[in-house]
Structures are given as C-alpha cells and as structure tokens.
N, C-alpha and C positions, 0 to 999 in steps of 0.2 A: 385580472387580479391587480389591485392597485398597489403601487410601490409604497412601502412604509416610509415614514419621514426620515429625513437625513439625520445621521449620527444618533441612533437610538442607543439606549443603555444596553450593554451586552446581556445583562441578566433579565431584561424586560422585553427583549425582542420576540415577537410572536408572529405567526402567519396562519391565516385561515385558508384551508384548501377546499372546503365544501362548496362554495359558490362556483368555483372554477370547474370542479368535477361535475356538478349538476348541469351547468350550462353546456359543457362540451358533450356530456352524455345525451342531452337533448338534440344537439347538432348531429351526432352520430345517428341517432334514431331517425331523424328527418331524412338524412341522406340515404340510410338503409331503406326506408320506405320508398323513396324515389327510385332506388336501383332495383327493388323488388319487381318493378313493372317491366324490367328488361326480359325478353324472352329467352335469352341465352347468356349463361354465365360460364366463363372459362376459368376453371380452378387454376390458381397459381401454384406451381410445383417448385418447392425448394429442397435441395438435397444437401446433406451434411455428412461429415465423416463421424463414425462411432468411436474411432480410436485415434491417438495422436499421430500414428503413421498413416500415410495415404492408403486407402483401400478402395473398396467398392462402396460408394456413398449410398445412403438411404434417404428416401423422402422424409421430411420432417414429420409427416403424419404417421410414420411408423416408429417414431422415437417417443417413449413414454415420459417426456419431460419438455418443458417450455424453452426450447433452445432459441437463443438470439443470435442472428447472423449480421455481419457487417461486411460491406464490400470496399474495395479501394476507392471507388467513386464517392461513396458516402463519407469516407474519411477525408478525402480531398475537399468535397464540397462544404464540409462543416467548418473548415479553416481552424480546427482544433490544433493546439500546439503539439500534442502527442496523444497516444492512445489512452492514457489515464484521464486526460481532459475530455476526450470524446466519450468515454464510458460514463463519466460523471454527468455529462449533458444529455446523452441520448439513449442510454441503456437502462432498462427497467430494474429496479431493485439495487442500483449501484449509487453509492455516495462516496465522497472522499473526505479524509481528515488531513488538513494541511499542517500536520504537527511539525514537520521540519522547516516549513516556511519557504520552500523552494518549489517552483512549478514542475520540476522533474523528479520531485522526491515525495509524491503524494502516497498516502495510505489509501489504497483502493479497496472498498468494502462492498461485498455483495451478500445479501441475506444475512448480514451480521458476521461474515467471515472476511478475513483480511489478506491482501497481498501487499506487503510493505517493503520499502528499501531500508527501513530502520532496523538495525541489528537488535535483537531482543523482543521484537513484536511477535506475539504468537501468530503464526501463519496458518491460514485455513483454505487458501486457494492455490491450485497448481496452475502454472503458466507454461505453455509449450510453444516453441518456435520450430516449425518444419519437423515435428516429431520429437524434438529434444526438450526435455524438461529443463527450464532455465531458472527455476528456484535454486539459488546458490547453495552449495553443500553446507557452508558455515551459517547456520541460522535460518535456512530456507527463504532468505530474503529475495526480493525481486527488484532489480534496479531498472526502472522504467527508462532511464536515460540511455541505456545500452541497446534499446530497440528502435531502429530508425523507422519512423512512420512511413516515409516514402517507399520503403521496401515491402510494405504489407500489401498482399493481394486480397486477403479476406480474413476475418476472425469469426470464431464461433464461441459463444459463452454457454458452456454446458452446466446446467444447475444440478444441485444435489451431490451426493457422495458417490459419484460414478466410479466404480472400482477399476474400470478399464484405463483410467488416467492415473492410476498409481497413487503413490504416497502424497499426502498433503491435500488430497481432493476431499475436503470435508464439506465445504459449502458449494463448490463448483470448480470448474476448469476453464481456462481460456486457451483455446487452440488457435495459433496464428500460423498462416501459410504465407510465404513470401512470393514475390513476383518472378516471372520467367520471361525470357525474351520473346517466346512465341505468343504469349498472352498479352504482353505489355510492350509492343514494339514502338520505336520512335524515341525522339529526344525531347525532354522538357526541362526548361530552366525556370526556376521560381526564385524570386527575391522579394524581400519586404523590410519595412522599418516600422517602428511602433514606439509606444510610450516607454519611459524609463530606459532609453538608449537601446531598445531592441533592434537587432539587425540579424537577418538570416539569409543565406543563399543555399539553394538545393539544386542539384543536377541529377537527372535521370536519363539513362539511355538503355534501350533494349533492342534486340534484333534476332534474326535467325536466317538460315540459308537452306537451300534445297538438299544439301547433304545431311540434314538433321541436326546441325550444330545450332545452338541458341545461346544468348548471353544477355545478362541484365546487370546494370551498374547504377549505384546511386551514391552520392556524397552530400553531406549536410554540414553546415557550419553556422552556429548560433551563438549570439552574445547578447546579454543585456545586463545593466547594472542593478536591476532589481528595484522593487518599490519600497522595500524596508531598508533600514540603515545597514550598510556594509553587506549587501547580498547579491553580488554579481554571479552570473552563471556563464560558463563557456562549455559548449557542447560541440564535439567534432566526431562525426560518424561517417564510416565508409563501409559499403556493402557491395559484394559482387557475387554473381552466380553464373557458372558456365555449365552447359548441359548438352546432351545428345539424345535424340529420339529416333527410334525406328518404329515400325508397325507394332512391335510387341514390347519394346524395351525403352525405358526412360532413366537416364543417369544424370545426376546433378551434383556439382561440387560448389559449396557455398563458403565464402570467406567474409567475415565481418570483423571490423575493428573500431573501437571507440576510445577516445582519450578526452575525459571530461573533468572539469573542476566546478563544483557546486557549492555555493555558500548558502546554508540554510540555518537561520538563527533561532529557530524553534519557538517555544511558547513564551509569551510575555504576560507579566502580571497585570490583572485587569485594571488597576489604578493608573498604570502608565500608558496603557492603551487609550484610556479616556483622555490623557494629556497629549499623547503623540501616537497616532495610529500606526506610524511606520517605525516606531522604536523597537529596540531589542533588549532583552533582559541582560545578557552578557555576550561578549564576542571575543574572538571570531569563532565561527563554526564552519569548517571547511572539509568537504569530502572530495577526494580525487579517485576517479574510477578509470582503470585501463583494462580493456577486455579484448582478447583474441578468440574468435570462434570459428571452427572449421567443422563442416558437416558434409559427408558423402552419402547420398541417398540414392536408392535404386528401386525401380518397379519393373516387374517382368510378367507378362501374361503367359503362363505356362500352357494354358489352353484357353478356349473361349469362356470357360466358367471357373478358372483357377488363376488367382493373382498372387504373386509373391512380392513382398515389399520389405525393405530393411534400410538401416543406416548405421554409420560409424561416425562418432563425433569426438572432438577434442575442444576443450575450453580452458583458457587461462585468464584469471581475474586477479588483478592487484588493486587493492583498496587501501587508502590511507585517510585518516581523519586527524584533525587538529582542532580541538575544542577548548575554548576558554570558558570556565565555569566558576560558579561561587564555591568556595570551600566551606561547606556547612559545618565542618569541625570547629570553625572559628566563631560561629554565631553566638555561642554561649560563653565566650571568653572575653577578657579585658584586653582590647587591642589598641587602645588610644594612648596610654601613658607609658613611654619608654622608661625602663628601670635604669639604675646607675650603670650597670654592666652594659646595657644595650646602648646607652648614650656614649659610653667610652668606645665601644666597638664602632659606632657610627663616626665618631670623631677621628678615630685612628684610620678609618678608611676614607677620610676626606669629605664626609657628608657634613652639611650644615642646614640650619633652618628647622630642625626638628624641635618639637616642644619640650620644655623641661618641666612643666607642671600645668595642671588645669586642662588638659586635653580631654574632650568628650565628643559625643556624636554631633552636638550643635556647632562647635567651632572647628572640628576636624572631621568633616563629612567623609573624606576618603583617606583614612590613615594608611600609611605604608611603612613608617619608620620601624615598627616592631618586626614586620616581616623581613625587611632588609637586615635589621640587626641580628635576628635569630638565624638568618641564613649565614651571616658572618660568623656567628658563634656556634652554628650547628646545634642549636638548642630548641627542639620541638617547633620547627616552623609550621607544622601542621595545625597548631593551635593559634598562631599569630598572623598567618597569611590569609587574607580574605578571598584570594583567588587561587585557582589551580588550572594548569594546562593538561588536558588529557590527550595523549597521542595513541593511536592504534595503527597497526599495519597488518593486513590480512592478505596472504598469498595462497591462492586456490588453483589447483589443477583438477579438472573434471573430465573424465573420458568414459565412453561406453558404447554399447551397440544394442540394437534390437531388431527383431525380425518377426514377420507374420505371414501367414497364408490365409487368403480369403476365398471361399468357395461359394459359388452361386449355382443353385440347381433345384431339383424337385425331390421331395421325400414323400412317398406314398401319394403322389399327385399334388402335394402342397408346396408352394413356392418357399424356398429356404435360402438364407444367407448365413454362413458360419465363418468365424474367424478364430484362429489359433496362433498364439505368439508367445515370445519370451524376450527378456531383456536383461542386461547387466550394466550396472553403473558403479564407477569407483571414483573416489576423490581423495586427494591428499592436500592437507592444508597446514599453514603455519600462521599462528596468530600471536601478536605481541602487543602488549599495552603498558604504558607508563604514565606517571603523573609527576608533574613538576610544579612546585608551588610558586605563587606570585601574588600580586596585589591588584585591586580593582581601581581603575582611574575614573575621572569624572564622566567620561563617555561610556563607562561600563565595559571597557576593554580590559583584558588581563595582561599585565606585564610580568613575565617570569623572572624569578631570581634563581640563584644557584643552589637550589635545595630540592630534593627529590623524595618521592614517597617511601623509598626504602631507607631514608636517613643518610644516604651518601650525598656528596656534593661534587661528584665528577660526572661530566657529560657522557662518559662512556656507558653509564648505567641507565641512560634515559630510555633506551629502547626495550630493555628487559627488566626494568625495575620492579614491575608488579606482576605481569603475566607473560609467560612464554609457553605456548602450547602447540604441539604437533598433533594433528588428528587424521584419522583415516577411516573412510566409510566404504563398505562394500554392500551393494544391494542386488539380490537376484529376484527375478519375478517371472511368473508364467501367467498367461491370461487367455480367456476364451469368451466368445459370445456367439449366440445363435438367435437369429430372428426368423420366425416361422409364421407364414401367413395361413392361419387356421381356416379362414374363409376370405372372400374378396373384400370383406369389411373388418375382420378381426385379425389382429397381429399380436403375437406373443414374443417377448424377448427375454432370454436368460443370459447372464454374464457373471464372470467371476475373475478374481485375480489373487494370486498367492505372492506375498512379499516376504523376504527375509533380509534384514539389515543388520550388519555388524559394525558397531562404532567403537573404535579404539583410540583413546586419548593418551598422550604422553606428556607429562608435565616436565619441562626442561629445567624448572627452578627447584621443584620439590618432587623428585622422582621417587619411585618405590612404594607408593601408596600412603595411607595414613590420612588423618583428618584434614590436613592442609594440602594434600596432593590431589591434582587433577587426573592422575593416572586412573584408568579404568577401561574395562572391556564390557560392552553392552550389546546384547543380542535381542532383537525384536522380530517377531514373525506373526503373520496373520493371514487368513483367507477371507476375503471380502466378497460377498455375493450381491447380485441384483436380479430383480425380476420385474417385468412390466407388461402392460397390455395397452393396445390402442384399438379404438372402435370407431368406424366412420359410418354412421347411419345414412349419410348423404355425401355426395361428392364434395360439398363445401362445408361439411360439419365433421369435426373430429374430437374425440374424447381420449383421455389417457389416464392411466393409474400406474404408478411405479413405486418400488421400494428398493433402496440401495444402501450399502454400507461402505464406509471408507475409514482410513486410519492414517495417522502420521506418527512418526517416532520423535522423541525429544531430541533436540539439537544439542551440540556441545555447550552452546550459550546457556540453554535452560538447565542442562545437567550441572553446570558449574555455578548456578546462581539460584539455588532452591532453598536457602536457609534463611528464615525470617529473622534470625539473630545476627545475620551477616548480610544485610541488603547490598545490592550491587549498583554501581553507577553505570548507566548505559552509555556506550555500548556494553560495558560491564567490566568489573574487576572480579574475576571468578575465584571461588574457594571451593575446596572439596566438599561435596554434599551427597546425600543419598540419591540413588537414581530415581528418576521419575517414571511413571507408567506412560505407555503410548496412548494416544487419544483414539477413541473409536466413536464414529458418528453413524447414526442410523437415521435415514431420510425417507419420508413419504411425500410423494407428489401426486396431485390429482387435479384435473382441469378439463376445460373444453376450449376449442378454438374453432374459428370458422371464417368464411368469406361470404359477403353479400354484394352482389353485383361484381364489377371488375375492379373497384377502387377501395372497397371497404373491407378491412380485416380486423378481427377482434380476438381477444383471448381473455380467459378468466381462470384462475387456479388457486389452489391452497397448497401449503407445504408445512411440514414439520420436521425439524432436525434435532435429535437428541444426542448430546455429547456425553460420553462416560469418560471420566478422568481427564476432563478438559484442562489444558495447561494455560493458565492465565497469569499475567503480570500484575502483581499486587503492590500498590504504591506504599513506600515507607514514609518516614517523617521528613524526607527531603525531596525537593523537586528533581525528577529524573532517576531517583534511586527506588529500589524495591527488590522483589524476589519472585521467582516462579513457583507456582503451587498447583498440584493436581486438585481439581474440584470434583466432588462426587458426580454431579450431574448439572448440565446447563441445557437450555432449550431455546431454539429460535424457530418461531412459527409465524405464519401470516397468510395474507391474501395478496395476490397479484392480478391487476387488471391492465388491459392495454387495448389500444385500437388506433386505426388510422383510416382516413377517408379523404375524399377530394371533392371540391366544388369548382368546376372549371379550372381556372388557373391556380386555385388555392388548394394546398395540401395540408392536412392537419393530423398530428399524432399526439396521443395522450397516454400517459403511463402513470400508474399509481401502485404503491406497495404499502401495505400495513404490516409492520414488522414488530412482533412481540418477542423480545430477547430477554430471558429471565434466568436467574439461578434457580435450581430445583432441589438443592440440598443445603443444609445448614453448615456454615463454616465460620471459623474465627480467624481474622487477619489483622495485621497491623493497621492502625488507623490514626497515627499520630497527628496527621493534618486534618482530621475530621473532627468537628466540634462534638459529635455524639460519642467519642471514644470514652472508655471507662474511667479515664483519669481526668480529662478536660483540662481547662486552664493552660493550654499551650504546652502540656507535657505529653510524654509518650503514653500510649494506651491502645488497646485493641478494640475492634468493632465486630459485631456479629452479623453475618449475612444470613438472611432467612429465605426459604423458598418463596418465590414471587417477586423478590427484589430485582429491579431491572439492571442489566449489564451496562456498564458505562460506555460511552462513545457511540452507542447504537440508537439512532432515532426511531420513533414509532411510525412516523409517516414520511414517505418520499413521493413526491408528485412531479411530473415533468410534462411540459407542453412544448411542441415544436410546430411552427408554422412556416411554410415555404410558399412564396407568391411569385408567379411568373408574370411580372409586370408587363413586359414586352418579350419579343422573340430573343432579345439579347440581355435583358435585365432580369435578375432574380433576387428577391429579397427574402431574408430568413430571420426568424425570431425564435428563440427557445428560452424557456423559463424553468428554473429548478426551485422547488419548494421543499424544504427539509425541516421537520420539527426538532425541538430541543432534545438534548440528551444529558445524562449525568456525567460528572467529571470522574476521571480515574482517581481513585482514593475515596470516592463516595459510593462504594459498592453496596452499602446498606441503605442508600437513598435518604439518609436522615440528616445530613450536614445542614447546619444553619449558621449564618454569620452572626457574631455578637458585637462586631465593631471594635473589638479589643484584641483578643487573642486570635480570632478567626475572621477573615475578610473574604467577601465574595460569596456568591450563592451556591457554589459547588455544581453548577450546571453550565452548559452552553445553550444560549437561546435559539429558537427556530429562526429561519431566514428564508427569503425568496430572492433569487438573483436572476436578472434578465440579460440576455445577450442578443445583440443585433448584428446581422451580417448582410452583405450585398456582393453580388457578382455581376460584372458587365463584360459580355463577350464583344470586345471592340472589333475584332476580325476573327475569322475562323481559327487563327493561330494564337491571337493575343487575348488574354483575359485579365481584367483588372478586378481586384477583390479587396474588401475591407471587413473588419471585424471590430465591434465594440463589446468588450466583456464588462459585466457589471454596469449596465447602461445607466442605472439610477444611483451609482456610486454608493451602494449600501456598505455599511460597516457591520460586520458579522463575524461569528466565530464558528469554526468547524469542529472543534474539540476543546476539552478542558481537562485540567488536572489540578489536584490540591497539593500544596507543598509549602515549606517554610520559606519566607521571604527574607532577603538580606538587606532590604532597603526601606528607609523611611518614606513617607509620602512626598518629601522634597527630593528624594533620590539618593540621599547619602546612605553610607553603610551603617547598619545598626548592629551593635553586639550588646548582649545583656540588656535587653530593653526593659526587663522586669526584675524585681527583687527575687532572691533565691527562695525556692519552695522546697524545703526538705533537702537542701544541698544541691538541688537541680535548678537550672535557669529556664524559665519558659520562653518559647519563641513565638513570634508572630507568624501565622499561617495565612495563606491567601489562595485565591483561585487564579490559575494561569490559563490563558486562552490561546488558541491557534487562530490568529486572524486571517480572514479570507482577503484576496487581492482586491484592491479598489478598482475604479473604472480605468480600463486600459484600452488604447486604440492601436489597431494593427492594419496597415494597408500594404499591398503588394501587387506584383505582376507575375503572370504565368504565361510563358511563351512556349508553344509546341512547334518544333521543327518538322 
C-alpha cells in the first residue's frame, strides 16, 4: 500500500484497501498450499476464560464467538504506549477516535461500540481487570491511563453481547488478567525517550519462594509535552500484587494507584488544522485522575472437578477537569462596542485603552472590554463574555464482591462444564460542576473574570454554581453457564445473567423533585440469555454459531441530559429530564476458523447486533453540546476476516472488518449545525434520520497488516499498517450535510486514512535489549473523528459575533466541521534490561 501524498485535504483523504487484501490473500494461499504437503499438523490449543473471574478455562474451539487473545510478550514486543494503542494497531475490528487529543484518552471502538474516558460518551464495551468491572460508576467511562501496561499478563477480547460479563456488554468485553510473581519472575528496568519531550521509566519485579509466597511489583513514570499546542501528559502508576499458593488454594491481594494529569485539547476546526496542524480550538483542557484500587481474590479446588473462585474489591476515583471553552451564548451578541455605563465601570476600575467608538471584528479581533465591564457591573456577562471556564469534580467510591462455582464432569457420559455465580456492586458518587465566564485571547486561551454562571460574583460559588449531585447505585446479579460436549466434534453452550440495578440521584441544589431537580429513583432489571454451538469436522477446522443478549442501564449523565430543548455542555450541565430506557442488544455470530500446517491460521465470520432503545448523543447547535436520546433501533453488522502465516524468518498477519452501522428507525433530532436542517441559513432547525442512514464516527472498512522479520538471531524488524475508511461527523446523522461556504463550512465527514508504524528490536546481550519505534512513518495528516458545530472565529482567527444581519429577530451563525487530528510522525527509542 503506497502512502498518500503529504498534507492532503481532510475532506479528500481516501485509501484503497482492495489491492492489499488481494495480494496478501494470494500469499496466504501459496503458503497454505506449501504447508499442505506436511504429513503431520499439530493443532494449536488456546484456552480462555468464559467469565470475568478465573475458573476452568475452555479451548477457544468450544467458544461460539471469535475471541481474540493477547499475551504480555505481544504487548511488550509491540512497543505500544498503552493497551488502547495496541488494540488499535493489532486487534481485528478495533479503531480509535482521538477526540480528546491525548494518547491516554482514546475512544476505543469495537464493532461500532465504544469504551471511552470522555464523560457523556454512550458506552457499549465492558472492561474487566482481574474480575473487577472497571467501567466507572458515573458515566460507565473507562480511563485507560489508570491501567498500567507493564502489569498485564494477558487480555481477551470477547465479542458480542455476552451476558456473563454483565452490564454494558453490548458489543464486547475486554477481560484483563495481571501478572503474578510465579509466572513473571525477575527484575526488568525499561527506559526511553522520544519526540515531543517524551520520557518514560518502568520497573518490574516478580518472584516466589518454596513456602508458596509470590509477589509482583511495577511502577511507571511517563511525561511528554505533546505534539499539539499546550498538551502535556504526566502519568504515574504503581501496581503491586502479593499472593500465596498451595496445592489447592490461590490467594492474591492487589493494590494499584495512579496519579495522572492529562491535557487533551479536543477537536479543532478544519480551517485552522489546514493552517497549523498542531493548533487547538480553545485551551486549556486539563483532566486529573487519581485512583486507588484494592482487590482480594481467591481460588480453591474443593475437589478434583469443583473449583470455587471469588473476589472482594474497593476502588476510589477522584477526577477533576478544567476546560476553557467558547461561550456560544455570546456568538449572536454585539460584543465589540462598550456602552457609556461600561466605559465608566472600566475607567473606575483603572482600565484604559478600551475603544470608545468604531470597534468591530476587523479592528478588535479579540474583544474583552465588555466582558470585564459586565463582570464589574454584574450585568449579563453570559452575553458579553466570549469564553467560559468549565470546572468539574467527581468523587467515586466503588466496592463489591462476586463468587462462582465451576464444575467439570460427565452427564450421561457427555463431557460437561458448568458455572454458577452471583455478584453485588455498589457505588457512591458526588459530582460538582461550575462555569466561570471569561474572554478569549489571541492564542485562544480563556482568561476568567469574576462572574459565574449562577449570576454571583463570589469565588465561594464556583464549585457548586451549576450542578451538585450525589448518586448511589446498587446492582445485584446472578449468572450461570453450561458447556456440553454432545459429541467429540459438537459442543453446545447456554448461559444467562439476571441484573437488577437501582440508581438513586439526589440534587443538592434543587432537592425535592420537580422539572429542574435531578432527584430520582430508577430501577432497571433484565435477564439476558445466550446460546451457541461449535462444530469441528476436523482437528484443524472449527465452526461456530452463537446468539446472545446484553443490556446497559442509563447513567446519571444521560438521565440528566435528555432534553432537546435544554442541550448540555459536555461533561455536561444537567437538568431534570424524563428517565431513559435501558439499552438491549441482540447479537448473532457465525463463522469458521482453522489452521493449515503449523504456521498458518485463519478465520472468517459474520455478525449482526441490533440495539433497541439505543442511547445516543445528538449534537445541538454548538460544539460539544447536545442531548441524549433513546433511538428506536440501530444495527451494527458486518464481516470479519483474519489470518497469519510465516515464510522462514518473516511472519505476516492480516485482518479486515467490513462494518455496516446504521439507524433502523425514523427519528427527528436537532440539526442546527447541519446544512440540511429545516430552517437553513445558519439558524436553528431539525433533521430527520431515516432507516439506512449511517451512524456517525463509525467507518465502513478497517484493515490491518502486521509484518515481523527476524533479520538475524538478535535483530527483529516490525511493520504494521492501519487502514480506516471515512465516517460521518457527529451532527450529520442524516448523512446529508453539504457545505455552502457561507453559513456552513466543511464536508461533515472525516476522510479515510492509512497509517504505517515501524519498529526494531536488537538483543545486544541476553539481558539487554535496545528498541525503537516510529509511529506514522510517512507523517500523514489525518482525522479520526469529526463533529459539526458553530464556530466562534473568522478565517483569520479573530472572534466573530453577529456575522450576518438579523433574520426574523435571530442572528445566523457560521457552522463548520471540527476534526480530531491524528498524531504526526513520532520517534521513540529505549533500553530494556533484565536482571
């Protein structure tokens, strides 16, 4: 695949995947034919767990779904920054949206479902760490920066709506198991430096003794200034596990702590990306995460065919955000010319240099006098201040327990494995959000003034000016599964899980219920079943067919932001709204997988997932604002192909996913930033979504190529390529937006792209390894996501207010396409020393 030319237009970027697919398919066929001549083929057996808790694993050939597995060695050899980066580069059906603009804050998407750290993103993937679901209670978000890569022993990506993995498992579940001293002994020190001031040091140590005691410890410190303007990252992670094993019992206590500060400056308008690829729309955008995680787990073999497993965990998460944003409420106002009263207030406060007449967008590109004056006068600063600082603080405590029994034996002479378990999870949270007005400077940073969203001017009101919410969630669940070998070739699996969740919200500002109150009690319950079959007509050929159902309950974020007449700014400013329905997903999986010779593996499958009452975020007329809505029905279906083989020292892997993600019901939503809305001319209006319209941010094609070449006994070279087709922007749900160059700018899409990464490893001595990584080898400029919204800036960068004449008493706005730019070429080199 040839790299596209340097610096293409965002809306014209295309990539062709068919020549690559055909060429590599021919290579696989040639290698398969060569290996057919071998007289003996040894089938490779991979075993995976069926539940989040450890039990008796099953061969993957008995699981009716295309499970993907990753080992610690594969993670380490890839030199990926974290697991979200690895999944994007090496796992089939996975792509990322870099909406936050920070490498540790990726939206990870699999089969059109998302696990995101961004509060307000509808989540559809569950993530487990050592049997503990780590989707956070408030918003079901997943903070990838809290998972230390060096602590991971293996990962399993389970596709579909597997009910055994509980709530939020709509499109899949990621189950992560961490290292132990017995399986990962020794001491390893790794350090590296790279582009944009990247520096990292990681220490691992594990061991065990004859008395059954084992221990493992890792610590990681990472810093970089980031490739975009004002976008540093500081990550500090510590992980420890101590355990004891006997012939029948295994006890482990895990302690993990993280203290991270991440700057993610989000989407940028397409015009400014063409001028400066590293620019940001507004700043700052700072997220601070602190996390303490404790987990006590145990396994005990009651008998030779009965295993008990369980855990008790506690997790405390403190998250704060400090975001400088455009105040869209000022975009249709006159903000340039101070009035007599405002000039008097400025003069009395000692200000000078403000205009007395003739101020406009051309000669005053960044007005701030009216914002300062109105703050002094306490006179509607929300209409005169061009910027606003949004602050949030979220404190969460999450604890729970789960247990299960797994029995392995015979029923009527047929081999059988059965699991029965139950779990309880509870969380308490406190969420606070405030807004402080300010003005935009020439570098698009926000300078706050002494004026707040509730109209007060005292700093004591900052933390609780707009939202103060206490929430409590209690979830009970029972689950069971049974895998029966009907013959030595045919296996049947049935499973099910019953969940009951009670969500209680208490509004500390507007208690007692009512239209503006967040008070509410919500109860959701459902039984989700699954059934599947696998059939192996030969030792190296396996087929599967499975059906599963999963569900997720609305979060407090979604319950408080569901009114189209009162759109919320993300993370969000919540208002009392009617309750949303829980999402129910029904998934079919069918496919075939096999092995040819000892080095060639292949798989092909189809899937369909239908969502009822899907909860989707619908963009409003301002960037980052919108509301949550139950859609009648959405569908994600497609084809997955994969294979790997080897030619002497060369190993090749190829993966391809065709993903058709569409709405399946007619809905009317706000479309102010969409040129096809019913009003047009930059004014407010709705758009109609019809069955067959594609869901935004989900590409139709995803292809991945991985090459590893053992050049010598000590030198290994690697290359991987990611090809992703274009997708529609959020806000273009009807797929009909067209730029007119006046009221609407940009295509309403993000273009397709292909990114190539190169790596090398040199084993200098048995203990010392030197490695290097070049990401985005050809320095492609590309976008991974897009959104429609109103813009606050002219083409020259100055603040624009009232750009057009009044239409019926309303002032039209200029709307544009905002893009999530991918990282440019970066270089990373390091040393890994094993004691």
